[in-house]
C-alpha positions in Angstrom: 21.7 217.9 17.5 18.3 217.0 16.2 17.8 216.6 12.5 15.9 219.6 10.9 13.0 218.7 8.8 12.3 220.8 5.7 8.8 219.4 5.3 6.7 219.1 8.4 5.4 215.6 9.2 1.8 216.7 9.1 1.8 218.9 5.9 -1.1 217.0 4.5 -3.4 218.1 7.3 -2.8 221.7 6.3 -4.5 220.9 2.8 -8.2 221.5 3.6 -9.8 219.8 0.8 -7.5 216.7 1.3 -8.6 216.1 4.8 -12.3 217.0 4.0 -12.4 214.7 1.1 -10.7 211.9 3.2 -13.4 212.3 5.9 -16.2 212.2 3.4 -14.9 208.9 1.7 -13.7 207.2 4.7 -16.8 207.9 7.0 -19.2 206.4 4.5 -19.4 202.8 5.6 -21.0 200.1 3.6 -20.9 196.4 4.5 -20.7 195.4 0.7 -18.1 197.7 0.1 -16.1 196.7 3.2 -16.3 193.0 2.3 -15.3 193.9 -1.4 -12.3 196.0 -0.5 -11.0 193.3 2.2 -10.1 191.2 -0.9 -9.9 193.4 -3.8 -7.2 195.7 -2.2 -4.7 192.8 -3.0 -5.1 193.5 -6.6 -3.1 196.8 -5.9 -0.1 194.7 -4.6 2.8 193.5 -6.7 1.9 189.9 -6.2 -1.2 190.4 -8.3 1.3 190.3 -11.2 0.4 186.5 -11.4 -3.0 187.7 -12.8 -1.8 190.5 -14.9 1.1 189.0 -16.8 -1.0 186.3 -18.6 -3.4 188.9 -19.5 -0.8 191.3 -20.9 0.8 188.3 -22.9 -2.6 187.4 -24.3 -3.2 191.0 -25.4 0.1 192.3 -26.3 2.7 189.4 -26.3 6.2 189.7 -25.0 6.4 193.5 -25.9 3.6 194.2 -23.5 5.1 192.1 -20.7 8.4 194.0 -21.2 6.7 197.3 -21.3 4.9 196.4 -18.1 8.0 195.2 -16.5 10.1 198.2 -17.3 7.2 200.5 -16.3 6.8 198.8 -12.9 10.6 199.1 -12.4 10.4 202.9 -12.9 7.5 203.0 -10.5 9.5 200.8 -8.1 12.3 203.3 -8.1 10.4 206.6 -7.7 8.0 205.3 -4.9 10.5 204.4 -2.1 12.5 207.5 -2.9 9.3 209.7 -2.3 8.1 207.7 0.6 11.4 208.1 2.5 12.0 211.5 1.5 8.5 212.9 2.8 8.1 210.3 5.5 4.4 211.2 5.9 2.3 209.4 8.4 -0.9 207.5 7.7 -4.2 209.1 8.2 -4.8 206.8 11.2 -1.8 208.2 12.9 -2.8 211.8 12.3 -6.6 211.8 12.6 -9.3 210.4 15.1 -12.1 208.1 14.0 -10.4 206.7 10.8 -12.1 203.5 9.7 -9.0 201.4 8.9 -9.6 198.1 7.0 -6.3 196.9 6.6 -3.1 196.9 8.6 -0.8 199.5 7.3 3.1 200.0 7.5 5.6 202.2 6.1 4.6 205.8 5.1 1.6 207.3 3.5 2.9 209.6 0.8 2.5 208.7 -2.1 0.2 205.8 -2.5 2.2 202.8 -3.8 -1.0 200.8 -4.6 -2.3 203.7 -6.7 0.9 203.9 -8.5 1.0 200.2 -9.1 -2.7 200.3 -10.4 -2.2 203.3 -12.6 1.1 201.8 -14.1 -0.8 198.6 -15.0 -3.7 200.6 -16.3 -1.4 203.1 -18.2 0.4 200.3 -20.0 -2.9 198.7 -21.2 -3.7 202.0 -23.1 -1.0 201.2 -25.4 -2.2 197.6 -26.2 -5.7 197.1 -25.2 -8.9 197.8 -27.2 -11.5 200.1 -25.8 -13.3 197.4 -23.6 -10.0 196.1 -22.1 -9.0 199.7 -21.5 -12.3 200.4 -19.7 -11.9 197.4 -17.5 -8.3 198.6 -16.4 -9.4 202.1 -16.0 -12.2 200.8 -13.6 -9.7 198.6 -11.9 -7.4 201.6 -11.3 -10.2 203.9 -10.0 -11.4 201.2 -7.5 -7.9 200.8 -6.3 -7.4 204.5 -5.8 -10.8 205.0 -4.2 -10.2 201.8 -2.0 -7.1 203.4 -0.5 -9.0 206.3 0.9 -12.1 204.2 1.7 -10.0 201.8 3.7 -8.3 204.7 5.6 -4.8 203.8 4.3 -4.2 207.1 2.4 -5.1 210.8 2.1 -6.5 211.6 -1.4 -3.5 213.6 -2.3 -1.3 210.4 -1.7 -3.6 208.6 -4.2 -3.6 211.5 -6.8 0.2 211.7 -6.8 0.6 207.9 -6.8 -1.7 207.8 -9.9 0.2 210.4 -11.6 3.5 208.5 -11.0 1.9 205.3 -12.3 0.9 207.0 -15.6 4.2 208.8 -15.8 5.8 205.4 -15.5 3.7 203.7 -18.0 4.5 206.5 -20.7 8.2 206.5 -19.7 8.4 202.8 -20.0 6.8 203.1 -23.5 9.8 205.2 -24.6 12.4 202.8 -22.9 11.1 199.5 -24.4 12.4 200.1 -28.0 15.8 200.7 -26.5 15.7 197.5 -24.3 14.5 195.6 -27.5 17.3 197.0 -29.6 19.8 196.2 -26.9 18.7 192.6 -26.5 18.5 192.1 -30.3 14.6 192.0 -30.5 
């Protein structure tokens, strides 16, 4: 007997603004943006933490590092659960003429890169000054826009991933004092 799906695999195509906005962003090709995103998209991956941990240590010390770590753990628990619950296909599997600038795997909904970037950005809001905050807001927005520009995600994937990232940053802030008291800090 075939498994009955509660959520149809193409539900994102039924959201008109989602497909229309994807087409607008993904169809606007620019050689400089293509070149920029071929490298910058790596900053939305967890291995970019080698850049972020020293920045966080400099700005906020061990408390900021702990906050970032806890928040990313929250993001890391939520994201796979949602990706494998919804199992939504990438835009390139559902639409024609998608300009795909990176190889994509796994599922589309929600965007893990947007969740990562907005977790990092959300944590900086607790420790940075206005200039650091602006840099990280720009970083997160560039990652989010790039996920659609590169053809990897629909806008709703990025929006939900961004909300999850911010939620994780704020949830992490409430967990850090408990962790510090547990370890005696």
